VODOGU-632795 format. One record per atom (N, C-alpha, C, O, CB): residue in three letters; x negated, y, z. Coordinates in steps of 0.1 Angstrom, whole numbers, plus 2048, in hexadecimal, padded with zeros to 3 digits. Glycine has a CB too. Layout:
residues N
ALAXYZ;...
END
This chain:
residues 168
MET7F87F4800;MET800800800;MET7F780C800;MET7EC80D806;MET80A80080C;LYS7FC8177F9;LYS7F48237F8;LYS7FD82F7F6;LYS80882E7F2;LYS7E98227ED;LEU7F783B7F9;LEU7FD8477F7;LEU7F684E7EB;LEU7EA84E7EA;LEU7FD851803;VAL7FE8537E2;VAL7F985A7D6;VAL7FF8687D5;VAL80B8697D7;VAL7FC8527C9;LYS7F78727D3;LYS7FD87F7D1;LYS80787F7C6;LYS8048797BB;LYS7F288A7CF;LEU8128867C8;LEU81D8867BE;LEU8178897B0;LEU81B8827A6;LEU8278907C2;TRP80F8937AE;TRP80A8977A1;TRP80088E79B;TRP7FB88F790;TRP8048A57A2;GLU7FB8847A3;GLU7F287A79E;GLU7F986D79B;GLU7F3863797;GLU7E78777A8;ALA80686C79D;ALA80E86079C;ALA81385F78D;ALA812868785;ALA81A8617A5;ASP81885378A;ASP81E85077D;ASP82B85877D;ASP834856786;ASP82184177B;MET82D862774;MET83886B775;MET846864773;MET850868779;MET83787676A;LYS84685A76A;LYS853853768;LYS85784C775;LYS86384C778;LYS85284975C;LYS84E84577B;LYS85183E788;LYS854848793;LYS85D84579B;LYS84583578C;ALA84D853793;ALA84F85D79E;ALA85D86379C;ALA8648667A6;ALA84486879E;TYR86186678F;TYR86E86B78C;TYR879862791;TYR883866796;TYR86F86F77D;ALA87785578D;ALA88184B791;ALA88384A7A1;ALA88E8497A6;ALA87D83D78C;LEU87784C7A8;LEU87884C7B6;LEU87F8587BB;LEU8888577C3;LEU86A84B7BC;GLN87C8647B6;GLN8828707BA;GLN8918707B8;GLN8998757C1;GLN87C87C7B3;THR89586A7AD;THR8A486A7AA;THR8AB8607B2;THR8B885F7B2;THR8A686779B;ALA8A48577BA;ALA8AB84E7C3;ALA8B08547CF;ALA8B884E7D6;ALA8A18437C6;PHE8AC8607D2;PHE8B08687DE;PHE8BB8717DB;PHE8BC8777D0;PHE8A486F7E4;GLU8C48737E5;GLU8CF87D7E4;GLU8C888B7E6;GLU8BC88C7E9;GLU8DA87A7EF;ALA8D08957E5;ALA8CB8A37E7;ALA8C68A57F5;ALA8BC8AB7F7;ALA8D68AD7E4;ASP8CD8A07FF;ASP8C98A180D;ASP8CF895814;ASP8DB893816;ASP8CF8AE814;GLU8C688C818;GLU8CA87F81E;GLU8C387D82B;GLU8B787B82C;GLU8C7873814;ASN8CA87E836;ASN8C587C843;ASN8B9885846;ASN8B088284D;ASN8C186E845;GLY8B9891840;GLY8AF89B843;GLY8A489B838;GLY89C8A4838;GLY8A9898850;PHE8A4891830;PHE89A891825;PHE8A0899819;PHE8A9895813;PHE896882820;VAL89A8A5817;VAL89F8AE80D;VAL8988AB800;VAL88C8AC7FF;VAL89D8BD811;ASN89F8A87F5;ASN89A8A57E8;ASN89B8B27E0;ASN8A58B57DA;ASN8A289A7E1;LEU8908B97DF;LEU88F8C67D8;LEU8918C47C9;LEU8938CE7C2;LEU8828CD7DC;ALA88F8B87C4;ALA8908B67B6;ALA89D8AF7B2;ALA89E8A97A7;ALA8848AE7B1;TYR8A78AF7BB;TYR8B38A97B9;TYR8BA8AE7AC;TYR8BB8BA7AB;TYR8BD8AA7C5;GLY8BF8A57A4;GLY8C68A9798;GLY8BD8AE78C;GLY8C28B2782;GLY8CF8B479B;TYR8B08AD78E;TYR8A78B2783;TYR8A68A8778;TYR8A789C77A;TYR8998B4789;SER8A58AD76C;SER8A28A5760;SER8938A1762;SER88C8A676A;SER8A58AC753;PHE88E898759;PHE880894759;PHE8778A0757;PHE86D8A275D;PHE87E88974F;ASP87B8A874D;ASP8728B474A;ASP8728BE756;ASP8688C4759;ASP8788BB73D;GLN87D8C075C;GLN87E8C9768;GLN8758C3773;GLN86E8CA77B;GLN88C8CB76D;PHE8768B5774;PHE86E8AF77F;PHE85F8B177C;PHE8578B3786;PHE8718A077F;ILE85A8B0770;ILE84C8B276D;ILE8488C1771;ILE83D8C2777;ILE84A8B075D;ASP8518CA76E;ASP84E8D8773;ASP84D8D9782;ASP8458DF788;ASP8598E276D;TYR8578D2788;TYR8578D2797;TYR84A8CC79D;TYR8458D17A6;TYR8638C979C;VAL8458C1797;VAL8398BB79B;VAL82D8C579A;VAL8258C67A3;VAL8368AE793;GLN82C8CC78F;GLN8228D678E;GLN8238E1798;GLN8198E679E;GLN8228DC780;THR82F8E579B;THR8318EF7A6;THR82C8EA7B3;THR8268F17BB;THR8408F37A6;ARG8308DD7B6;ARG82C8D77C3;ARG81D8D67C4;ARG8178D77CF;ARG8338C97C4;LYS8168D37B9;LYS8088D27B8;LYS8028E07BD;LYS7F88E07C4;LYS8038CF7AA;GLY8088EB7B8;GLY8038F87BC;GLY8058FA7CB;GLY7FD9017D1;GLY80B9037B4;TYR8108F67D0;TYR8138F77DE;TYR8088F27E7;TYR8058F77F2;TYR8208F17E2;GLU8018E77E3;GLU7F78E17EB;GLU7EC8EB7ED;GLU7E58EB7F8;GLU7F18D57E4;TYR7EA8F47E4;TYR7DF8FE7E5;TYR7E590C7E9;TYR7DD9167E8;TYR7D88FF7D8;GLY7F190D7EC;GLY7F79197F0;GLY7FC9227E5;GLY7FE92E7E7;GLY7EE9217F9;ILE7FC91C7D9;ILE7FF9247CD;ILE80E9247CA;ILE8149197C9;ILE7F891F7C0;GLY8149307C9;GLY8239307C6;GLY82C92D7D1;GLY83892A7CE;GLY8259287BA;LEU82792D7DD;LEU8309297E8;LEU83B9337EB;LEU83993F7EB;LEU8289287F5;PRO84892E7EC;PRO8539377F0;PRO85093C7FE;PRO849937806;PRO86092F7F0;GLU857947800;GLU85694E80D;GLU859944819;GLU86393D818;GLU85F95A80E;GLY851944823;GLY85393B82E;GLY84E92D82D;GLY84E925836;GLY86193A831;PHE849929821;PHE84491C81F;PHE83591C822;PHE82E926822;PHE846917810;VAL830910825;VAL82190E828;VAL81C90481D;VAL8248FC817;VAL81F909836;PRO80F90481B;PRO8098FA812;PRO80D8EC816;PRO80E8E8822;PRO7FA8FB811;ASP8118E380C;ASP8148D580F;ASP8108CC804;ASP80D8D17F9;ASP8248D4812;THR8108C0807;THR80D8B57FD;THR8178AB7FD;THR81B8A6808;THR7FE8AF800;VAL81C8A77F1;VAL82689C7F0;VAL81F8907EC;VAL8178907E2;VAL8328A07E6;PHE8218857F3;PHE81B8787F0;PHE82686E7EC;PHE83186E7F2;PHE8138737FC;VAL8238657E3;VAL82B85A7DF;VAL82684E7E6;VAL81A84B7E6;VAL82C8577D0;LEU82E8467ED;LEU82A8397F3;LEU82C82E7E9;LEU83782C7E4;LEU832836800;VAL8218277E6;VAL82181D7DC;VAL81E8107E3;VAL81580E7EA;VAL81681F7D1;ASN8278067E1;ASN8257F97E8;ASN81B7F17E0;ASN8167F57D6;ASN8327F17E9;ASP8187E57E6;ASP80D7DC7E0;ASP8117D77D2;ASP8087D27CB;ASP80B7D17E9;GLU81E7D77CF;GLU8227D37C2;GLU8227DE7B8;GLU8267DC7AC;GLU8307CD7C3;GLY81E7EA7BC;GLY81E7F67B3;GLY82B7FD7B2;GLY82D8067AA;GLY81A7F27A5;GLU8357FA7BA;GLU8428007BA;GLU84180D7C2;GLU83B80E7CD;GLU84D7F77C0;TYR8488187BE;TYR8498247C5;TYR8548247CE;TYR8608237CA;TYR84A8307BB;VAL8518247DB;VAL85C8217E5;VAL86082D7EE;VAL86A82D7F4;VAL8578167EE;GLY8578377EF;GLY85B8427F7;GLY85384F7F5;GLY84984E7ED;GLY85983E806;LEU85785A7FB;LEU8518677FA;LEU84D86C808;LEU85586A811;LEU85A8717F2;PHE841871809;PHE83D877816;PHE838885813;PHE83088780A;PHE83286E81C;ASN83C88F81B;ASN83889C819;ASN8308A1825;ASN8358A0831;ASN8448A6817;PHE8248A5823;PHE81B8AA82E;PHE81A8B982C;PHE8158BE823;PHE80D8A382D;ARG81E8C0837;ARG81D8CF838;ARG8108D183F;ARG80E8CD84B;ARG8298D583F;HIS8078D8839;HIS7F98DA83E;HIS7F88E284A;HIS7EF8DF853;HIS7F18E0833;THR8018EB84C;THR8018F4858;THR80F8F585D;THR8198F2856;THR7FA902855;LEU8108FA869;LEU81E8FD86E;LEU82090C870;LEU817913875;LEU8208F687C;ASN82C91086C;ASN83091E86F;ASN83A91C87B;ASN83D91187F;ASN836926863;ASP84092787F;ASP84A92788A;ASP85591D887;ASP85A915890;ASP84F93488E;PHE85B91E87B;PHE866916877;PHE862907878;PHE86A8FF87E;PHE86B91A869;LEU857903872;LEU8538F5871;LEU84F8F087F;LEU8528E5883;LEU8478F3868;ARG8498F9887;ARG8458F5895;ARG8528F289E;ARG8528E98A6;ARG83D90089C;ALA85D8F989B;ALA8698F78A3;ALA8718EC89E;ALA87A8E78A5;ALA8719048A3;GLY86F8E7892;GLY8778DC88D;GLY8718D2883;GLY86B8C8888;GLY8838E2885;PRO8718D5876;PRO86C8CB86D;PRO85E8C586F;PRO85C8B986C;PRO86D8D085F;GLY8558CE873;GLY8478C9875;GLY83F8C7869;GLY8418CD85F;GLY8488BC87D;HIS8348BF86B;HIS82A8BC861;HIS82F8B3856;HIS82A8B484A;HIS81E8B7867;VAL8388A9859;VAL83B89E850;VAL84A89C84E;VAL85189D857;VAL834891856;GLY84D89A842;GLY85A89583E;GLY859889835;GLY84F88882E;GLY8638A0837;PHE862880836;PHE86187482D;PHE86E86D82A;PHE878870832;PHE85786A834;GLY86E866820;GLY87A85E81C;GLY876852814;GLY86D85280D;GLY884867814;ILE87D847817;ILE87B83A810;ILE887838807;ILE89383A80B;ILE87982E81A;ALA8858357FA;ALA8908337F1;ALA8998287F5;ALA89481E7FB;ALA88A8307E2;PRO8A68297F3;PRO8B081F7F8;PRO8AC8117F6;PRO8AE8087FF;PRO8BD8227F2;PRO8A880D7EA;PRO8A57FE7E8;PRO89A7F97F0;PRO8987ED7F1;PRO8A27FC7D9;PHE8928027F6;PHE8867FD7FE;PHE8877FF80D;PHE87E7FD814;PHE87A8047F9;ARG892803811;ARG894805820;ARG8957F8827;ARG8987EE822;ARG8A180E822;ARG8927F9834;ARG8937EE83E;ARG8887E383B;ARG88B7D783D;ARG8A17E783D;ARG87D7E7835;ARG8727DE832;ARG8657E3839;ARG85B7DD836;ARG8707DD823;GLY8667ED841;GLY85A7F2848;GLY8527FC841;GLY847800845;GLY8527E684C;TYR856800835;TYR84F80A82D;TYR84D817834;TYR84281D832;TYR85580C81F;ALA85781C83B;ALA856829841;ALA84B82884C;ALA84383284D;ALA86382D848;SER84B81E854;SER84181D85E;SER83381C858;SER82982285D;SER843811867;LYS83181384E;LYS824811848;LYS82081E840;LYS814822841;LYS82580583E;GLY829824839;GLY825831832;GLY82283C83B;GLY818843839;GLY831835829;LEU82983D846;LEU826847850;LEU818845856;LEU81184E859;LEU83184885B;ARG815838859;ARG80883585E;ARG7FD839855;ARG7F3840859;ARG807826861;LEU7FE836848;LEU7F583B83E;LEU7F384A83E;LEU7E884F83D;LEU7F8835830;LEU7FE85183E;LEU7FE85F83E;LEU7F786584A;LEU7EF86E849;LEU80C86583D;ILE7FB860856;ILE7F4864862;ILE7E5863862;ILE7DE86C865;ILE7FA85D86E;GLU7E185785D;GLU7D285585B;GLU7CC860852;GLU7C1864855;GLU7CF847856;ARG7D3863848;ARG7CE86C83E;ARG7CE87A842;ARG7C4882840;ARG7D686B831;ILE7D887F849;ILE7DA88D84C;ILE7D489185A;ILE7D289D85C;ILE7E889184B;SER7D2887863;SER7CE88B870;SER7C2895871;SER7C389E879;SER7CB87E878;PRO7B8893869;PRO7AD89C86A;PRO7B08AA866;PRO7A98B4869;PRO7A1897861;GLN7BB8AC85E;GLN7BF8B9859;GLN7C88C1863;GLN7CB8CD861;GLN7C58B884C;ILE7CE8BA86D;ILE7D88C0876;ILE7D18C8881;ILE7C88C3888;ILE7E18B587C;ALA7D58D5882;ALA7CF8DD88C;ALA7D48D989A;ALA7CC8DB8A4;ALA7D28EC889;GLU7E08D589B;GLU7E68D18A8;GLU7E18C48AD;GLU7DB8BC8A5;GLU7F68D18A7;ASP7E38C18BA;ASP7DF8B48BF;ASP7E88A98BB;ASP7E489D8BC;ASP7DF8B58CE;GLU7F48AC8B6;GLU7FE8A28B2;GLU8048A68A5;GLU8038B18A0;GLU8098A18BD;ILE80A89C89E;ILE81189E892;ILE81F8A0895;ILE82589889D;ILE80F892888;TYR8258AB890;TYR8338AF893;TYR83C8A9888;TYR8398AA87C;TYR8358BE894;LEU8478A388C;LEU85189E883;LEU85F8A1889;LEU8608A4895;LEU85088F880;SER8698A0881;SER8778A0887;SER87F89587F;SER87C891874;SER87D8AE885;VAL88A891885;VAL892887880;VAL8A188A884;VAL8A488D88F;VAL88E879884;HIS8AA88887A;HIS8B888A87E;HIS8BC87F888;HIS8B7874888;HIS8C1889871;LYS8C4883891;LYS8C887A89C;LYS8D086D897;LYS8D086389D;LYS8D18818A6;ASP8D686F88B;ASP8DD863885;ASP8D485B87B;ASP8D9855872;ASP8E986887E;ASN8C785C87D;ASN8BE855874;ASN8B484D87D;ASN8A885087E;ASN8B685F86B;PRO8B9842883;PRO8B183A88C;PRO8A5833885;PRO89B83088B;PRO8B9830893;ALA8A7830878;ALA89C829871;ALA890832870;ALA88482D872;ALA8A1825863;SER89183F86D;SER88684886C;SER88084A87A;SER87484B87B;SER88A855866;LEU88884B884;LEU88384D892;LEU87B840895;LEU87084289B;LEU88F84E89B;ARG880834892;ARG878828895;ARG86A82888E;ARG860824894;ARG88081C890;ALA86A82D881;ALA85D82E87A;ALA854837881;ALA848834882;ALA85F83386B;MET859842887;MET85084B88E;MET84B84589B;MET84084689F;MET858858891;GLN85583E8A2;GLN8518388AF;GLN84782C8AC;GLN83F82A8B5;GLN85E8338B6;ASN8498258A1;ASN83F81B89E;ASN83182089C;ASN82781889C;ASN844813891;ASN83082D89A;ASN823833898;ASN81F83C8A4;ASN8178458A3;ASN82383C88B;GLY8258398AF;GLY8218408BC;GLY82984C8BE;GLY8268548C8;GLY8138438BB;GLY83384F8B7;GLY83B85B8B9;GLY84485A8C5;GLY8498508C9;GLY84485D8AC;VAL8458668CB;VAL84E8678D7;VAL8578738D4;VAL85387D8CE;VAL8468698E4;ILE8638738D9;ILE86C87E8D8;ILE8678898E2;ILE8668878EE;ILE87B87A8DB;HIS8648948DC;HIS85F8A08E4;HIS86A8A88E9;HIS86A8AC8F5;HIS8558A88DB;HIS8738AB8E0;HIS87F8B38E4;HIS88A8B18DA;HIS8888AB8CF;HIS87C8C28E6;GLU8968B68DC;GLU8A18B68D3;GLU8A58C48CE;GLU8A48CD8D6;GLU8AD8AE8D9;ILE8A98C48C2;ILE8AF8D08BD;ILE8BD8CC8B7;ILE8C08C08B7;ILE8A68D88B2;GLU8C58D58B3;GLU8D28D18AE;GLU8D18C78A3;GLU8CC8C9899;GLU8DA8DE8A9;GLY8D78BB8A6;GLY8D78B089D;GLY8CB8A889A;GLY8CB89F892;GLY8DC8B6890;ALA8C08AC8A1;ALA8B38A589E;ALA8AA8A38AA;ALA8AB8AA8B4;ALA8AB8AD893;PHE8A28998A9;PHE8978978B3;PHE88A89D8AD;PHE88789B8A1;PHE8968888B7;CYS8838A38B5;CYS8758A88B1;CYS86B89E8B7;CYS86B89C8C3;CYS8728B78B6;VAL8638988AF;VAL85A88D8B2;VAL84C8928B1;VAL84989A8A8;VAL85D8818AA;ARG84388D8BA;ARG83588F8B9;ARG82E8828B9;ARG8318788C0;ARG8308978C6;ILE8248818B0;ILE81C8758AE;ILE80D87A8B0;ILE8098838AA;ILE81E86F8A0;PRO8068738B8;PRO7F88768BA;PRO7F08758AD;PRO7F286B8A5;PRO7F186D8C5;LYS7E687E8AB;LYS7DE87D89F;LYS7D58708A1;LYS7D286C8AC;LYS7D588989D;ILE7D086B895;ILE7C6861895;ILE7B9867892;ILE7B886D887;ILE7CA85588B;LEU7AF86689A;LEU7A286D898;LEU798863894;LEU78C866892;LEU79E8758A4;
END
């Protein structure tokens, strides 16, 4: 299993993965929902710029989108790493957002993908912990976080704010 930056992925497979998600499903916001393939290609290039802080909308921070690829080469999930925290992210969404495509859920991919991401991003995190949040009605994602050492730090309306120790 591996993580591949979205813009380094096979675009046809990445597009198929992206279209497997609803617009907003249990807190996973699909910014490319409803896009045609050509619009998706433009979206990917925009997201590539965001990694370097280029073209960021007001209030956004640099981030990197990763595709989780299983051992069979299937694209099973998306992981978004926000490089820094602003006040909004610190109070809620945090450093990481993720989603596993419906056909691949309940197979441990969220836990394994989150572990790979934590290993990769820990050296880049300024805080002592990785911040995440999860809708209260999404026990599967909460379990994935807890499987990686996550603990509920506090609650906000409709969500748990989770902290996971960095791996150094």
